[in-house]
C-alpha positions in Angstrom: 95.5 -79.2 -60.9 97.6 -78.0 -63.8 98.3 -74.2 -63.8 96.8 -73.9 -67.3 93.4 -75.2 -66.1 90.9 -72.3 -65.9 88.8 -71.5 -62.9 85.7 -72.2 -65.0 87.0 -75.7 -65.6 87.8 -76.1 -61.9 84.3 -74.9 -61.0 82.8 -77.5 -63.4 84.9 -80.2 -61.9 83.7 -79.2 -58.4 80.1 -79.2 -59.5 80.1 -82.5 -61.3 82.7 -84.6 -59.5 83.2 -83.3 -55.9 79.8 -81.9 -54.9 77.6 -83.7 -57.5 75.5 -85.4 -54.8 74.3 -82.0 -53.6 73.0 -81.2 -57.0 74.7 -77.8 -57.5 73.3 -75.6 -60.3 76.1 -73.0 -60.0 79.7 -72.8 -58.7 81.3 -69.4 -58.3 85.0 -68.6 -57.5 86.1 -65.1 -56.5 89.4 -63.5 -55.6 90.2 -60.9 -52.9 91.8 -57.9 -54.4 94.3 -55.7 -52.5 91.9 -52.8 -52.8 89.2 -54.5 -50.8 87.0 -56.3 -53.2 85.9 -59.8 -54.2 86.4 -60.1 -58.0 85.0 -62.9 -60.1 87.5 -65.4 -61.5 85.2 -67.9 -63.1 82.1 -70.0 -62.6 80.1 -73.0 -63.7 76.4 -72.5 -64.5 76.7 -68.7 -64.8 77.2 -67.0 -68.2 80.3 -65.0 -68.6 78.3 -61.8 -69.2 76.6 -62.3 -65.8 80.0 -62.3 -64.1 81.1 -59.3 -66.0 78.0 -57.3 -65.2 78.1 -58.3 -61.5 81.5 -56.6 -61.2 83.5 -56.6 -58.0 81.9 -56.8 -54.5 83.2 -54.5 -51.8 84.2 -56.2 -48.6 82.3 -53.4 -46.8 79.1 -54.8 -48.2 77.0 -57.4 -46.3 76.7 -60.4 -48.5 77.3 -64.2 -47.9 80.6 -64.0 -49.9 82.0 -61.0 -47.9 80.8 -62.3 -44.6 82.4 -65.7 -45.3 85.7 -64.0 -46.0 85.6 -61.6 -43.1 84.7 -64.2 -40.6 86.7 -67.0 -42.2 83.6 -69.1 -41.9 81.6 -71.5 -44.0 78.0 -70.1 -44.5 75.1 -72.3 -45.5 71.7 -70.6 -46.0 68.4 -72.1 -47.0 66.6 -70.1 -49.7 64.2 -68.1 -47.6 66.8 -67.4 -44.9 69.2 -66.3 -47.6 66.9 -63.6 -48.9 65.8 -62.6 -45.4 69.4 -62.1 -44.1 70.8 -60.7 -47.4 68.2 -58.8 -49.4 71.0 -57.8 -51.8 70.6 -61.3 -53.3 67.3 -60.3 -54.8 69.3 -58.0 -57.1 71.7 -60.6 -58.3 71.3 -61.4 -62.0 71.8 -64.9 -63.3 71.0 -66.9 -60.2 68.8 -69.9 -61.0 65.1 -69.5 -60.2 64.9 -72.8 -58.3 67.4 -73.7 -55.6 67.3 -74.9 -52.0 70.4 -73.5 -50.4 73.4 -71.3 -50.9 76.8 -72.2 -49.5 80.0 -70.1 -49.3 83.5 -71.2 -48.3 86.5 -68.9 -47.9 89.7 -69.9 -49.6 91.9 -67.5 -47.7 94.1 -65.6 -48.3 93.1 -65.5 -52.0 89.3 -65.6 -52.1 86.1 -67.5 -51.7 83.9 -70.0 -53.6 80.1 -70.4 -53.5 77.6 -73.0 -54.6 73.9 -72.7 -55.3 72.4 -76.1 -54.4 69.3 -78.1 -55.1 69.6 -79.7 -51.7 70.3 -78.7 -48.1 73.5 -80.5 -46.9 74.3 -80.8 -43.2 77.5 -78.9 -42.4 79.2 -81.2 -39.8 82.9 -81.6 -39.0 83.5 -84.0 -41.8 81.9 -81.8 -44.4 83.7 -78.7 -43.2 87.0 -80.5 -43.4 86.1 -81.4 -47.1 85.2 -77.8 -47.9 88.3 -76.4 -46.3 90.5 -78.9 -48.2 88.8 -78.0 -51.5 89.3 -74.3 -50.6 93.0 -74.8 -49.9 93.5 -76.6 -53.2 91.6 -73.9 -55.1 93.6 -71.2 -53.4 96.9 -73.0 -54.2 95.8 -73.3 -57.9 95.0 -69.6 -58.1 98.4 -68.6 -56.5 100.4 -70.9 -58.8 98.6 -70.2 -62.1 98.5 -66.4 -61.5 95.2 -66.4 -63.4 94.2 -63.4 -65.5 90.6 -63.1 -66.8 90.7 -60.5 -69.5 87.0 -60.0 -69.5 87.0 -58.8 -65.9 88.5 -55.7 -64.2 92.3 -56.1 -63.8 93.3 -56.9 -60.2 96.5 -56.5 -58.1 97.5 -59.5 -56.0 98.7 -59.5 -52.4 102.4 -59.2 -52.1 104.1 -61.9 -50.0 104.6 -59.5 -47.1 100.8 -58.7 -47.2 99.9 -62.3 -47.2 102.2 -63.0 -44.2 99.8 -60.8 -42.2 97.0 -63.3 -43.1 98.6 -66.1 -41.0 96.7 -67.0 -37.9 98.4 -66.5 -34.5 99.2 -70.2 -34.3 100.6 -70.2 -37.8 102.8 -67.2 -36.9 104.2 -69.2 -34.0 104.8 -72.3 -36.1 106.5 -70.2 -38.8 108.8 -68.7 -36.2 109.8 -72.1 -35.0 110.3 -73.4 -38.5 112.7 -70.4 -39.1 114.6 -71.5 -36.1 115.1 -74.9 -37.6 112.5 -76.9 -35.6 111.2 -80.0 -37.2 107.4 -80.7 -37.2 107.8 -83.2 -34.4 109.8 -80.7 -32.3 107.3 -77.9 -33.0 104.4 -80.3 -31.9 106.2 -81.0 -28.7 107.0 -77.2 -28.2 103.4 -76.0 -28.6 101.5 -79.0 -27.3 99.7 -80.0 -30.6 99.8 -83.2 -32.6 102.3 -83.5 -35.3 99.5 -84.1 -37.8 98.0 -80.7 -36.9 101.4 -79.0 -37.2 101.9 -80.6 -40.7 98.5 -79.3 -41.8 99.4 -75.8 -40.5 102.8 -75.8 -42.3 101.0 -76.7 -45.5 98.6 -73.8 -44.9 101.6 -71.5 -44.3 103.1 -72.5 -47.6 99.8 -71.9 -49.4 99.4 -68.5 -47.7 102.9 -67.3 -48.5 103.0 -69.0 -51.9 106.0 -71.1 -51.0 106.8 -74.5 -52.4 108.4 -75.8 -49.2 110.5 -75.2 -46.1 113.5 -74.2 -48.1 111.7 -71.3 -49.7 110.9 -70.0 -46.2 114.5 -69.2 -45.5 114.8 -67.3 -48.8 112.1 -64.7 -48.0 
C-alpha cells in the first residue's frame, strides 16, 4: 500500500476485495494514542461525521474494540451476544440497522480494525492467520504514512522506545539475539522454534519498532 493511500481507501479495499464474501457493511480502523485512547483513523460505510462525533474511546471502557486491544485477541460476536455483552453498543450512532455479527482484530502496537458483517464467519486457525496478516499490513501502513486526519482530535504517536515495550517476551529474546548478530537459522536453533516462525517474528519486530530491516536495528 502506498503511503498516500488513506485509511478510508484501505477500509474500502478490505470491505470489497478481502472480506467481500462475508458481506461487510462497515469497516472501521482506529489508532491507539499514547494517552490511552482508541481514536478513529477512517472507515468504510460510516459517514465522516459519525466518526467525528463518536470521538476517542478510552481503553478503560469495556467495548469490543478496547477488549480486542487489551487482550490482543480477535473477537467475533453475533448481534444479540454483542448487545448483551456490551450494552454500550446500543449508544453507537451510525451502525447499520441490520447486521449479523461484529468482528474486531488488533493491529498492535498501533490500533485495531472492526467489521460489521451480514454473515457469521467461523474463526478458525486459517481465518485468524488471515486477519492477523491484514492487521500487520494495516499497522505497517499507518506507521509508514504517519497519517493525520484533520477532522479528528490530534493524536501523539508512540515513540520507538515506547513501542519496544510492546514486543512479546519471545520477540524480546529474538531481538536480543539479532543484536548479537545471530542469523534467523541460528536463532531458530537457539530457541527451539522453526526458522519460518522466527522469520515471522522478525517481521513483527520490524513493524512494531517501525524499522525497515535488520540494519536499522543496530542504529537504534
